[in-house]
C-alpha positions in Angstrom: 0.0 -0.2 -0.1 1.3 3.3 -1.3 -0.7 6.2 0.7 -0.7 9.4 -1.0 -2.6 12.6 0.0 -4.7 14.6 -2.5 -6.5 18.0 -2.3 -9.8 17.1 -3.6 -13.2 18.9 -4.3 -17.1 18.2 -4.4 -19.3 20.3 -6.3 -22.9 20.1 -5.1 -24.8 20.8 -8.6 -28.5 21.4 -6.6 -27.2 24.1 -5.4 -25.3 26.0 -8.4 -27.2 29.0 -9.6 -25.0 29.9 -12.7 -23.9 33.5 -11.5 -20.5 32.8 -12.6 -19.0 34.9 -9.7 -16.5 31.7 -9.6 -15.3 32.3 -13.0 -15.1 36.0 -12.7 -13.1 35.8 -9.3 -10.7 33.1 -11.0 -10.1 35.7 -14.2 -9.5 38.4 -12.2 -6.7 36.9 -10.0 -5.1 34.5 -12.6 -5.9 35.4 -16.2 -6.5 39.2 -16.2 -3.5 39.5 -18.7 -2.2 39.4 -22.5 -2.1 36.2 -23.9 -5.0 34.7 -21.2 -7.9 36.7 -22.5 -9.8 33.5 -23.6 -8.7 31.4 -20.7 -11.3 30.4 -18.1 -9.8 28.2 -15.7 -13.1 28.2 -14.0 -16.1 28.2 -16.3 -19.8 27.3 -15.7 -21.6 25.4 -18.5 -25.3 25.2 -19.4 -26.2 21.6 -19.7 -27.6 20.0 -22.0 -25.2 22.0 -24.2 -22.1 21.9 -26.0 -19.7 23.5 -23.2 -16.2 25.4 -23.6 -14.5 25.0 -25.6 -17.2 23.8 -28.1 -18.0 20.0 -28.0 -15.0 19.3 -25.5 -16.7 16.0 -24.5 -16.1 14.5 -27.9 -12.7 12.6 -27.5 -13.1 10.9 -31.4 -12.6 14.6 -32.4 -10.1 15.7 -29.7 -8.5 12.6 -28.6 -8.2 13.4 -25.0 -7.8 11.0 -21.8 -6.8 7.2 -21.9 -8.3 4.1 -23.5 -8.1 0.5 -22.8 -6.4 -1.5 -25.7 -6.3 -5.5 -25.5 -6.1 -5.2 -21.6 -3.6 -2.4 -21.5 -4.1 1.4 -20.7 -2.7 4.0 -23.6 -3.2 7.4 -24.4 -5.9 8.0 -26.8 -4.1 10.9 -28.5 -1.1 9.0 -29.5 1.8 6.6 -28.7 5.4 7.6 -28.7 6.0 7.3 -32.4 2.9 9.1 -32.8 4.2 11.7 -30.7 7.6 12.3 -32.5 5.8 12.4 -36.1 3.1 14.9 -34.7 5.4 16.8 -32.6 5.4 20.0 -34.8 1.6 19.6 -36.0 -0.6 18.3 -33.7 -4.2 17.5 -35.5 -6.2 17.2 -32.6 -6.1 20.8 -31.1 -9.2 23.3 -30.6 -8.8 26.1 -32.8 -9.4 29.5 -31.9 -13.3 29.5 -33.2 -13.8 26.2 -30.9 -13.2 28.8 -27.9 -13.6 32.2 -29.0 -11.6 35.2 -30.4 -11.3 37.7 -27.3 -12.4 41.2 -28.0 -12.7 44.5 -26.6 -14.1 47.7 -28.0 -12.6 50.7 -29.6 -13.8 53.1 -26.8 -12.0 55.8 -28.2 -14.5 56.1 -30.9 -17.2 57.4 -28.6 -14.9 60.6 -27.6 -13.6 61.3 -31.1 -16.9 60.6 -33.0 -18.2 64.0 -34.5 -21.3 65.8 -33.6 -24.5 64.3 -35.3 -28.0 62.8 -35.1 -26.7 59.1 -34.3 -25.5 57.6 -31.4 -22.1 56.6 -31.7 -21.0 53.1 -31.0 -17.8 51.5 -29.9 -16.7 48.7 -32.3 -15.9 45.5 -31.4 -12.0 44.6 -32.3 -10.0 41.4 -31.6 -7.4 41.6 -28.5 -5.2 39.5 -30.5 -4.6 41.4 -33.8 -6.7 44.5 -32.8 -8.7 44.4 -36.2 -12.5 44.3 -36.1 -14.5 41.1 -35.6 -17.8 40.2 -35.5 -19.1 38.7 -32.1 -20.1 35.1 -32.5 -19.2 33.1 -29.7 -18.1 33.3 -26.1 -17.2 31.6 -22.8 -20.9 31.2 -21.8 -22.6 32.0 -25.0 -24.8 28.8 -24.5 -26.1 30.1 -21.1 -29.7 28.9 -20.2 -30.1 27.8 -24.3 -31.3 24.1 -22.9 -33.8 23.9 -25.7 -31.8 25.5 -28.6 -31.4 23.3 -31.6 -27.6 24.7 -31.8 -26.3 24.0 -28.4 -28.4 21.4 -26.5 -29.3 19.4 -29.2 -25.6 18.8 -30.2 -24.6 17.8 -26.6 -22.6 14.7 -27.0 -23.8 13.1 -24.1 -27.1 12.6 -26.0 -25.6 9.7 -28.0 -26.7 7.5 -25.3 -30.2 8.4 -25.1 -33.4 7.1 -27.0 -35.4 9.5 -29.2 -38.0 9.4 -27.1 -36.2 10.7 -24.3 -34.8 13.2 -26.6 -38.2 14.6 -27.7 -39.5 14.5 -24.1 -36.2 16.6 -23.0 -37.3 19.4 -25.3 -40.8 19.6 -24.8 -41.4 23.1 -23.9 -43.2 22.4 -20.7 -40.3 19.7 -19.5 -37.6 21.9 -21.0 -34.6 21.9 -18.2 -31.2 22.8 -17.9 -28.8 22.6 -15.0 -25.1 24.3 -14.7 -21.9 22.6 -14.5 -19.0 24.5 -13.2 -15.8 22.9 -14.3 -12.2 23.5 -13.0 -8.8 21.5 -13.4 -9.6 17.9 -11.8 -6.0 17.5 -10.7 -6.3 14.1 -11.7 -4.5 11.1 -10.3 -3.9 9.6 -13.7 -3.7 12.9 -15.8 -3.6 12.6 -19.5 -1.8 16.0 -19.7 1.3 14.8 -17.7 1.4 11.9 -19.9 1.1 13.5 -23.2 3.8 16.1 -22.4 7.1 15.7 -24.5 8.9 17.9 -22.4 7.8 16.7 -18.8 6.8 20.4 -18.1 3.6 19.2 -16.3 3.8 17.5 -13.0 1.7 16.7 -10.1 3.2 18.0 -6.7 3.9 15.1 -4.4 2.4 16.4 -1.1 -1.1 17.3 -2.4 -1.7 16.1 -5.8 -2.0 19.3 -7.5 -1.2 19.3 -11.3 1.2 22.4 -12.1 3.0 23.3 -15.3 6.7 24.6 -15.3 6.7 27.8 -17.2 10.5 27.1 -17.5 10.3 23.7 -19.1 7.4 24.3 -21.2 8.1 24.3 -25.0 4.9 24.7 -26.4 4.4 21.4 -28.1 0.7 21.7 -26.7 0.3 17.9 -26.3 -1.0 18.9 -23.2 -3.8 20.5 -24.4 -5.1 17.6 -26.5 -4.0 14.8 -23.6 -6.4 16.7 -21.3 -10.1 15.2 -22.1 -11.4 18.2 -20.1 -9.7 20.8 -22.1 -8.4 22.6 -19.0 -4.8 23.5 -20.3 -4.7 26.5 -22.3 -1.8 28.2 -24.4 -0.9 31.6 -23.8 -0.3 33.1 -27.2 1.7 36.0 -25.8 4.2 34.0 -23.8 4.5 30.8 -25.9 3.7 28.4 -22.9 0.8 26.6 -21.7 -1.4 27.3 -18.5 -3.9 25.7 -16.3 -5.5 25.9 -13.2 -3.2 25.8 -10.2 -5.9 25.3 -7.4 -4.8 28.6 -5.9 -2.0 27.0 -4.2 -0.6 30.1 -3.1 -3.8 30.2 -1.2 -4.0 26.9 0.2 -0.8 27.1 1.6 -1.6 30.1 3.6 -4.8 28.6 4.9 -7.0 30.1 2.5 -9.5 28.5 -0.2 -9.2 28.8 -3.6 -10.7 31.9 -5.0 -13.6 30.2 -6.9 -14.4 28.0 -3.7 -14.4 31.5 -1.6 -16.3 33.4 -3.7 -19.1 30.8 -4.7 -22.5 32.2 -3.9 -24.6 29.1 -3.9 -22.1 27.4 -1.4 -22.0 24.4 -3.7 -18.1 24.0 -3.3 -16.4 21.8 -0.8 -12.7 21.0 -0.4 -10.7 18.6 1.8 -7.7 15.7 1.6 -8.4 12.4 0.5 -5.7 9.5 1.0 -5.5 6.9 -1.9 -3.3 3.8 -2.7 -1.0 4.6 -5.6 -0.1 1.0 -6.1 -4.1 0.7 -7.4 -3.9 3.5 -10.0 -3.1 1.5 -13.2 -5.7 -1.4 -12.0 -8.5 1.3 -11.3 -7.9 3.0 -14.8 -8.0 -0.5 -16.6 -11.3 -1.9 -15.5 -14.3 -2.0 -17.7 -16.4 1.6 -17.7 -19.2 -0.2 -15.7 -16.8 -0.7 -13.1 -14.6 2.5 -13.2 -16.6 4.6 -10.5 -16.3 1.7 -8.1 -12.8 1.0 -8.7 -11.8 4.8 -8.1 -13.9 4.7 -4.8 -12.0 1.7 -3.8 -8.7 3.6 -4.2 -9.6 6.1 -1.6 -8.6 4.9 1.9 -10.1 5.4 5.2 -8.1 7.9 7.0 -9.4 6.7 10.4 -7.6 3.1 9.7 -4.4 2.7 11.7 -2.7 0.8 8.9 -3.3 3.5 6.8 -2.1 6.0 9.1 0.9 4.1 9.6 1.3 3.6 5.8 0.6 7.7 5.4 3.5 8.3 8.0 6.0 6.1 6.3 5.4 8.1 3.0 6.1 11.4 5.1 2.6 12.5 5.2 2.3 14.9 8.5 -0.1 14.2 11.0 -1.7 17.4 10.7 -2.8 16.3 7.0 -4.1 13.1 8.3 -6.0 14.9 10.7 -7.2 17.1 8.0 -8.5 13.8 6.0 -10.7 12.7 9.0 -12.3 16.2 8.8 -12.9 16.0 5.0 -16.2 16.5 3.7 -14.9 15.3 0.3 -14.2 11.7 1.9 -17.7 11.7 3.3 -19.5 13.0 0.0 -17.4 10.5 -1.8 -16.8 7.5 0.4 -18.8 7.6 3.4 -22.4 8.5 1.9 -21.4 7.8 -1.9 -23.3 11.0 -3.1 -20.4 12.5 -5.4 -19.3 11.2 -8.8 -16.5 11.8 -11.2 -17.1 13.6 -14.3 -16.7 11.4 -17.7 -15.1 8.3 -15.7 -14.5 6.8 -19.0 -11.6 9.3 -19.9 -9.8 6.9 -17.3 -7.8 10.0 -15.5 -9.4 9.2 -12.4 -10.1 12.9 -11.5 -10.3 14.3 -8.1 -13.2 16.7 -8.5 -16.7 14.9 -7.9 -20.2 15.8 -8.5 -23.3 15.7 -6.5 -26.0 15.4 -9.6 -28.7 17.8 -9.5 -32.1 16.3 -8.6 -34.6 18.1 -10.9 -38.3 17.8 -10.2 -40.9 17.7 -12.7 -43.0 21.0 -12.1 -45.6 20.0 -14.7 -46.3 18.5 -18.0 -49.3 18.9 -20.9 -51.9 16.2 -20.5 -55.2 16.3 -22.9 -54.4 19.6 -23.8 -54.0 20.9 -20.3 -51.0 21.9 -18.3 -51.0 20.2 -15.3 -48.8 20.6 -12.1 -46.8 17.3 -10.9 -48.5 15.9 -7.9 -44.8 14.9 -6.7 -43.0 18.3 -6.6 -40.1 17.2 -5.0 -39.8 14.6 -7.7 -39.6 10.8 -7.9 -36.6 8.7 -9.4 -39.3 7.6 -12.4 -40.3 11.2 -13.0 -36.7 13.0 -13.2 -36.9 15.3 -16.0 -33.0 14.9 -17.3 -33.0 11.0 -18.3 -31.1 8.8 -15.9 -29.1 7.5 -19.1 -27.8 11.1 -19.9 -26.8 11.6 -16.2 -24.9 8.2 -16.1 -23.1 9.1 -19.3 -21.9 12.3 -17.8 -21.1 11.1 -14.2 -20.8 7.4 -14.1 -19.2 6.1 -17.3 -22.7 5.0 -18.5 -23.1 3.0 -15.3 -27.0 4.0 -14.8 -26.9 1.8 -11.4 -24.2 4.4 -9.8 -26.2 7.5 -10.4 -29.6 5.6 -9.4 -28.0 4.9 -6.1 -27.1 8.6 -5.6 -30.5 9.6 -6.5 -32.4 7.2 -4.1 -30.3 8.4 -1.4 -31.0 12.2 -2.4 -34.8 11.6 -2.7 -34.6 9.7 0.8 -33.2 12.4 2.3 -35.7 15.0 0.9 -38.6 12.8 2.0 -37.3 12.5 5.4 -36.8 16.2 5.9 -40.2 17.0 4.2 -41.9 14.7 6.6 -40.2 16.4 9.7 -41.2 19.8 8.6 -44.7 19.4 6.7 -45.6 16.0 7.9 -47.7 15.2 4.8 -45.5 11.6 4.3 -46.3 8.6 6.4 -43.6 7.3 8.7 -43.9 4.0 7.0 -43.1 5.4 3.6 -40.2 7.4 4.9 -38.7 4.0 6.9 -38.9 2.3 3.2 -37.3 5.0 1.4 -34.5 5.4 4.0 -34.1 1.4 3.9 -34.1 1.4 -0.1 -31.5 4.1 -0.4 -29.4 2.0 2.5 -29.1 5.1 5.2 -30.2 5.6 8.4 -32.3 8.3 9.9 -29.2 9.8 11.3 -27.3 9.6 8.1 -30.1 11.3 6.4 -29.8 14.1 9.0 -25.9 14.2 8.6 -26.5 14.5 4.8 -28.8 17.2 5.3 -26.7 19.4 7.7 -23.5 18.9 5.1 -25.6 19.7 2.1 -27.6 22.6 3.2 -26.2 23.6 6.9 -22.2 23.4 6.7 -20.2 26.4 7.9 -17.6 27.5 5.9 -15.2 25.8 8.0 -17.2 22.6 7.5 -17.1 23.1 3.7 -13.4 23.9 3.5 -11.1 21.7 5.8 -7.8 23.0 4.3 -4.8 21.2 5.7 -1.6 23.1 6.5 0.4 22.1 3.5 3.8 23.1 5.2 5.5 23.2 1.9 8.9 24.1 3.2 8.9 21.0 5.7 8.0 18.8 2.8 11.2 20.2 0.3 13.2 19.7 3.6 12.1 16.6 4.4 12.9 15.0 1.0 16.3 16.2 0.6 19.5 13.8 1.4 21.2 15.9 4.4 24.3 14.8 2.5 24.0 15.5 -1.3 21.0 17.9 -0.5 19.4 15.7 -3.3 15.5 14.2 -3.4 15.8 10.8 -1.7 15.3 8.3 -4.5 11.9 6.5 -4.2 10.6 8.8 -1.5 7.0 9.6 -1.8 7.2 13.3 -2.2 10.3 13.7 -4.4 8.4 14.3 -7.7 7.7 18.0 -7.7 11.1 19.0 -6.2 13.3 18.9 -9.6 10.6 21.0 -11.4 10.7 24.1 -9.5 
């Protein structure tokens, strides 16, 4: 057992209101500069929809992530020979049209326009070459367009649903959308790291944060294609790749990342997970139906004495272990099994998990009349978004995993409704809890975690003690990293 620590995240999608406050906070801190205008390390997408960059989920187009081939794991992008052949031309890169050409306005026209009867306007111009542009796309261009024939109906996840489900999804009365905030997943098996010919992208040993060395980057841009989530960007001004750094300077001073701290809906949770690095390859090689459970099995119990001993042997400090015991991410992912990885079939073992949204049917047209649904809080059978769609998004197509999550969410809602309103029979509540596999105490704990958690309960930030980690990995005689030490992988890259 090779115990490692990972700073991990959970996003609760039932609570996201799509305000983009997180995106703006990140943009103001990290990407408000030349060459990074089009970068949105944090973006919020409307689902169903095509996302940002357009159709990023289509790996037949972009070749991101990993795939199983004859029982082995290989990059979908290329092998070593293919990487050499495409070194100076990567055919699977998103183009500027897949993102958008960043623009500003020629504001001087407002002040220099001659007097006249017409209202002067500021013409949009490209922030890249300064030429006039027609604005045709943007990072949240498809906001709230769940019923549009251009955006929502081109969602790659629709390939798994039937024509009837698709038709129902786009009925005006059943029209539905939800918001999907996305940042770098800081994966355990990152495709971007494996795809980089220069070894410029690395995973910090002490906390699992994936970073790009600006000194080593040689602008091959294989990392952009290798990341199936398209969360690595190329800075056209500096000639270097950049990505979300999980605000590690803030984490190292005990502060939550900017997008977490600014979240209006309080949908974000952050904490430490312990995992067994010896299981990474095996977990990534299983069939699609087994991916979620295999990744969950990698996550270790921070209360287990053997796990704690293995962690200490790898140099993980007790303060980190204590934080792992209080981690809300552990409870969401492992204890209650409510949070699932986004597109587990990419096999990168992402460390950002999502609680799927439970969307009620408010009403539907019957015999020419619009009727409000009797079960306003929804049941699993009447969910407006087909289970098959959610399974494609969050469980590599395994509907059983999504159904199990929804049964728990519905049971908690019914339990709290019975407590507050009293219109559900106790026998029905007991049956719902038993079917979901949770006790009344667990239902109360889930309710508290999702609805009433305080700032300190949502963000359990471990003391990273980066300077101690660096000193601990250096040989006292050679002042070089100890060979084979668990925390030496980031030292030679800084």
